[in-house]
C-alpha positions in Angstrom: -2.6 -178.7 60.5 -4.4 -181.5 61.8 -7.9 -183.1 61.5 -9.4 -185.5 64.5 -12.1 -187.7 63.2 -12.2 -191.2 62.1 -14.3 -191.3 58.7 -16.8 -194.1 59.3 -20.7 -193.5 59.2 -23.6 -195.0 60.6 -23.7 -198.4 63.0 -25.9 -201.2 64.0 -28.1 -200.0 66.9 -27.4 -202.7 68.7 -23.7 -202.0 69.0 -22.7 -200.0 72.3 -21.6 -197.0 71.9 -20.1 -194.1 74.6 -23.0 -192.5 75.2 -25.2 -189.4 73.9 -25.2 -185.6 74.4 -28.7 -184.6 73.5 -28.5 -180.9 72.5 -30.7 -177.9 71.6 -30.1 -174.1 70.9 -32.0 -171.2 70.5 -30.9 -168.5 68.2 -31.1 -165.0 67.0 -31.5 -166.0 63.3 -30.7 -168.9 61.1 -27.0 -168.3 59.7 -24.2 -169.3 61.9 -21.4 -166.7 62.6 -24.0 -163.9 61.8 -26.7 -164.6 64.1 -26.1 -166.0 67.7 -27.1 -168.5 70.3 -29.4 -166.9 72.8 -30.0 -170.5 74.8 -28.5 -173.6 74.9 -29.3 -176.8 76.9 -27.2 -180.2 76.8 -28.2 -183.6 78.3 -25.3 -186.2 78.8 -27.0 -189.5 78.4 -25.7 -193.2 78.6 -25.9 -195.4 75.7 -29.4 -196.9 77.0 -30.6 -193.2 77.6 -30.5 -192.4 81.1 -29.4 -188.8 81.8 -26.0 -188.4 83.8 -25.6 -184.7 83.6 -26.9 -181.6 82.2 -26.7 -178.0 81.4 -28.9 -175.2 80.8 -28.4 -171.7 80.3 -29.7 -168.3 78.8 -27.1 -166.5 76.8 -26.4 -162.7 76.6 -25.4 -162.7 72.7 -24.5 -159.1 72.6 -27.0 -158.6 69.8 -30.8 -158.3 69.7 -32.6 -161.9 70.1 -34.2 -161.8 67.0 -37.6 -163.6 66.6 -38.8 -163.6 70.1 -42.5 -164.7 69.0 -40.4 -167.7 68.4 -38.3 -168.7 71.5 -39.8 -165.9 73.7 -36.6 -164.4 74.9 -36.4 -160.6 75.0 -33.2 -158.3 75.3 -34.7 -157.6 78.6 -34.2 -161.2 79.7 -31.0 -161.8 78.1 -29.1 -158.6 79.6 -26.7 -159.9 82.1 -26.8 -163.5 81.4 -23.8 -165.6 80.7 -22.0 -165.2 77.5 -21.4 -168.5 75.5 -17.3 -168.0 76.4 -18.9 -168.2 80.5 -20.3 -171.7 80.0 -18.3 -173.3 76.9 -16.2 -175.1 79.3 -19.2 -176.8 81.1 -20.8 -177.6 78.2 -17.5 -179.5 76.7 -17.8 -181.6 79.8 -21.4 -182.6 78.9 -20.0 -183.4 75.2 -17.0 -185.1 76.3 -16.5 -188.2 74.5 -20.5 -188.8 73.3 -22.4 -188.7 70.0 -23.9 -185.5 69.8 -27.9 -185.7 69.1 -30.1 -183.2 68.1 -33.3 -182.9 66.2 -31.8 -181.2 62.6 -28.5 -181.5 64.1 -26.9 -179.8 61.3 -28.7 -176.7 62.6 -27.5 -177.0 66.1 -23.8 -178.3 65.6 -23.1 -175.4 63.1 -24.3 -172.9 65.8 -22.1 -174.7 68.7 -19.4 -174.7 66.5 -19.4 -171.2 65.3 -20.1 -169.8 69.1 -16.8 -172.2 70.1 -14.7 -170.6 67.4 -15.7 -167.2 68.0 -14.3 -167.6 72.0 -11.0 -169.8 70.7 -12.6 -173.2 71.7 -13.0 -176.8 70.5 -16.0 -178.7 70.4 -14.7 -182.2 72.2 -17.5 -184.0 69.3 -16.2 -186.5 67.2 -19.8 -188.1 66.1 -23.2 -186.7 65.7 -26.7 -188.2 65.1 -29.8 -186.6 63.9 -32.8 -187.7 65.1 -35.1 -186.6 62.1 -32.9 -188.9 59.8 -33.2 -191.8 62.6 -37.1 -191.1 63.0 -37.5 -191.4 58.9 -35.8 -194.7 58.9 -38.4 -196.5 61.6 -41.7 -196.2 59.1 -43.9 -194.8 62.1 -46.4 -193.8 59.9 -46.4 -190.2 60.7 -47.8 -186.9 58.9 -44.3 -185.6 59.6 -41.5 -186.0 61.8 -41.5 -182.5 63.9 -40.3 -183.1 67.5 -43.9 -182.1 68.8 -45.2 -185.0 66.3 -42.9 -187.3 67.8 -43.4 -186.1 71.2 -47.1 -186.9 71.1 -46.8 -190.4 69.0 -44.3 -191.9 72.0 -46.8 -190.3 74.7 -44.0 -187.4 75.9 -45.5 -184.4 77.2 -43.8 -181.0 75.6 -44.6 -178.2 77.9 -42.6 -175.2 76.2 -42.1 -175.9 72.6 -39.1 -173.8 71.4 -37.4 -173.7 74.7 -34.0 -174.9 74.6 -34.0 -177.1 78.1 -37.7 -178.2 77.3 -36.8 -179.4 73.7 -33.8 -181.3 75.0 -35.5 -182.9 77.8 -38.4 -184.1 75.5 -35.8 -185.2 72.8 -34.1 -187.2 75.6 -37.3 -188.9 76.3 -38.1 -189.9 72.5 -34.5 -191.0 72.3 -35.3 -194.3 74.3 -38.1 -195.5 72.6 -36.5 -194.4 69.4 -33.4 -196.5 70.0 -35.3 -199.8 71.3 -37.5 -199.6 68.0 -34.3 -199.6 65.7 -32.9 -202.1 67.5 -36.0 -204.2 66.9 -36.0 -203.4 63.3 -32.2 -203.8 63.1 -31.9 -200.2 61.5 -28.5 -198.7 61.6 -28.1 -195.3 63.4 -27.2 -192.3 61.3 -24.1 -191.7 63.6 -22.0 -189.7 61.1 -18.6 -187.9 61.7 -17.5 -184.5 62.4 -13.9 -182.9 62.1 -12.2 -180.1 63.2 -8.6 -178.7 62.3 -6.0 -177.2 64.3 -3.9 -174.7 62.4 -0.2 -173.9 63.0 -1.4 -170.8 64.9 -3.2 -172.8 67.2 -6.7 -171.8 65.6 -9.3 -174.7 66.0 -12.0 -174.6 63.2 -14.9 -177.2 62.9 -15.7 -178.9 59.3 -19.1 -178.3 57.9 -21.1 -181.0 58.7 -22.5 -181.7 55.1 -25.4 -184.3 54.1 -23.6 -187.8 53.4 -24.9 -187.9 49.9 -23.1 -184.5 49.1 -19.8 -186.1 50.2 -19.9 -189.6 49.5 -19.7 -189.4 45.5 -16.5 -187.7 46.1 -14.8 -190.1 48.8 -12.2 -192.2 47.5 -12.6 -196.2 47.6 -9.9 -198.2 48.5 -10.8 -200.8 46.3 -11.1 -201.4 42.7 -14.2 -201.7 40.9 -14.7 -205.2 39.8 -17.1 -204.5 37.3 -21.0 -205.5 37.1 -23.1 -207.4 39.6 -23.9 -210.8 38.4 -27.3 -211.9 39.9 -27.0 -214.9 42.3 -23.2 -213.7 42.9 -22.6 -212.0 45.5 -21.7 -208.2 45.7 -17.8 -207.3 46.0 -16.1 -204.7 47.3 -15.1 -201.7 45.1 -18.5 -202.2 43.1 -19.9 -198.7 42.1 -23.7 -198.2 43.0 -26.2 -195.9 42.2 -29.1 -195.0 44.0 -32.2 -194.0 42.3 -34.7 -191.9 43.4 -37.5 -194.3 43.6 -36.4 -196.1 47.0 -38.4 -196.8 49.9 -35.2 -196.5 52.1 -33.2 -193.1 53.0 -30.5 -192.2 50.9 -28.0 -191.9 53.9 -28.9 -195.8 55.0 -28.3 -196.9 51.7 -24.9 -195.1 51.6 -23.7 -195.8 54.9 -24.0 -199.5 54.3 -22.2 -198.9 50.9 -19.4 -197.1 52.5 -19.0 -199.4 55.5 -19.3 -202.5 53.3 -16.2 -201.1 51.3 -18.5 -200.2 48.1 -18.1 -197.1 46.1 -21.6 -194.7 45.7 -21.8 -192.9 42.4 -24.1 -190.5 41.5 -24.0 -191.5 37.8 -25.0 -194.4 35.7 -22.6 -195.2 32.9 -20.3 -198.2 31.7 -18.4 -198.3 34.7 -21.7 -198.8 37.0 -22.0 -201.9 38.7 -25.5 -202.0 39.9 -28.5 -199.5 40.3 -30.6 -199.7 43.4 -34.2 -198.7 42.5 -37.8 -199.9 43.9 -39.6 -198.8 40.6 -37.1 -200.6 37.7 -39.6 -199.9 35.0 -39.5 -196.4 35.1 -39.3 -194.2 31.8 -36.5 -192.0 33.2 -34.2 -191.3 35.7 -31.2 -193.7 37.1 -33.4 -197.0 36.5 -34.1 -195.9 33.1 -30.5 -195.3 32.5 -29.6 -198.8 33.7 -31.9 -200.6 31.4 -30.1 -198.6 28.5 -26.7 -199.5 29.5 -27.5 -203.1 30.7 -26.7 -202.3 34.3 -28.1 -204.5 36.8 -30.8 -203.2 38.9 -31.8 -204.5 42.7 -34.4 -203.7 45.0 -33.6 -201.4 48.5 -34.8 -204.5 50.3 -32.4 -206.9 48.2 -29.6 -204.9 48.5 -30.0 -204.7 52.4 -30.0 -208.4 52.4 -26.8 -208.3 49.9 -24.9 -205.7 51.3 -24.3 -207.8 54.7 -22.1 -210.5 52.9 -20.1 -208.5 50.5 -16.7 -210.2 49.9 -13.6 -209.0 49.4 -11.9 -206.8 46.6 -8.7 -206.1 45.5 -7.3 -203.1 47.5 -5.9 -200.4 44.9 -2.5 -200.1 46.1 -2.7 -204.2 44.7 -2.3 -202.4 41.3 0.6 -200.3 41.9 3.6 -201.8 40.1 1.6 -204.2 38.5 2.1 -205.3 34.8 -1.2 -203.6 33.8 -1.1 -200.7 31.6 -2.8 -197.4 32.0 -5.5 -198.3 29.7 -6.3 -201.3 32.0 -5.9 -199.3 35.1 -8.6 -196.5 33.8 -11.0 -199.8 34.0 -10.8 -199.6 37.4 
C-alpha cells in the first residue's frame, strides 16, 4: 500500500507554483458515493491565472438528477450524455500537476474522488486550495463569501449560477485579483495536500480531505518541546501552541504557519503548553483564561504572525533517542 502526497500546508502567495485547475461540479445530492455528479467543468490555469485548457461535460449519472430547481438539469437532458468514466481521462489531463481549486473545495474534491474510484481511476491531484478560505483571509469587508458576492465585488459577471461551466469560469476570473490581493497583503495561500493510496490489488482510494484543525493536533512534531515561550525571546521549534477562539486570523492560516515553522499545534492548554494565541487575553473563559490560570504566555495573532517568521531551531526528537535522559525526563518533552 502506498500514499502519494507530501505533507506540507500553505505557501506564500508570491511563491511560484505549477498552476491551477479550477473545478466545479453539479450533483444529484450532497453525499459523495451515493449522490452522483451530473455535470463537471475544469479549467487549467497558469500560475498567474491565464486559462490554458478546459473540459466541460454534462454527465449521465444513471440515477435521478436530484435538485433540478438548483442546477437546472433534468433526466431527459442527461440521458445519453457521457458517463464520468467517458471523461475521466480528459479530466485528469486538466488536473495533472496542478493545484485543484474550488469554492468549498472539500465538496468538489470529495465528489470527484468518489466518481474516480467508481471507475477505477486515480485523480492526479496532490494539492488543493479552497477559495472560500482564501477570501476569508483577505479582509474584503463583504457580508458573505458566496461566489456571487465575490463575483460582484470583483466586477465579474455571473450569467448562470449553479451551472458548472459558468461557475468555474467566474471562479477563474476571480482568482486573478484574489491572488494579486494575497500577494499585496503577503497572505499565505491555503494550499493543502491530499493523498491517495494504492492497495495490493491495484485499487486506488483517495483519502478524505479534512479541515487542518481536525488533523493538526494529531500530527507528530519532529522537535522536542523546549518549554514555555519567554517574552523578548524568539519562538523555538517544538513549542506547543494553542489558539483561542478569539483571534482575527483564521485557524487554518495560523496552524499552517505553525506547522511550516516546526511548531506543534495543541487543542488543550496544560502545563506543557508553550504559548496561547488570543486577541482577547482578558476573557473569563476559554483558552486565554486557562493560560492565565497556568501562567502560560499569551500572544496576539498579529504578534504571532510577526514572530513565526523568525523561529529558531529546536532539538530533533531523534537526538534524544539513546541519550542519558530517563523516561521521566523524556516525558517532559
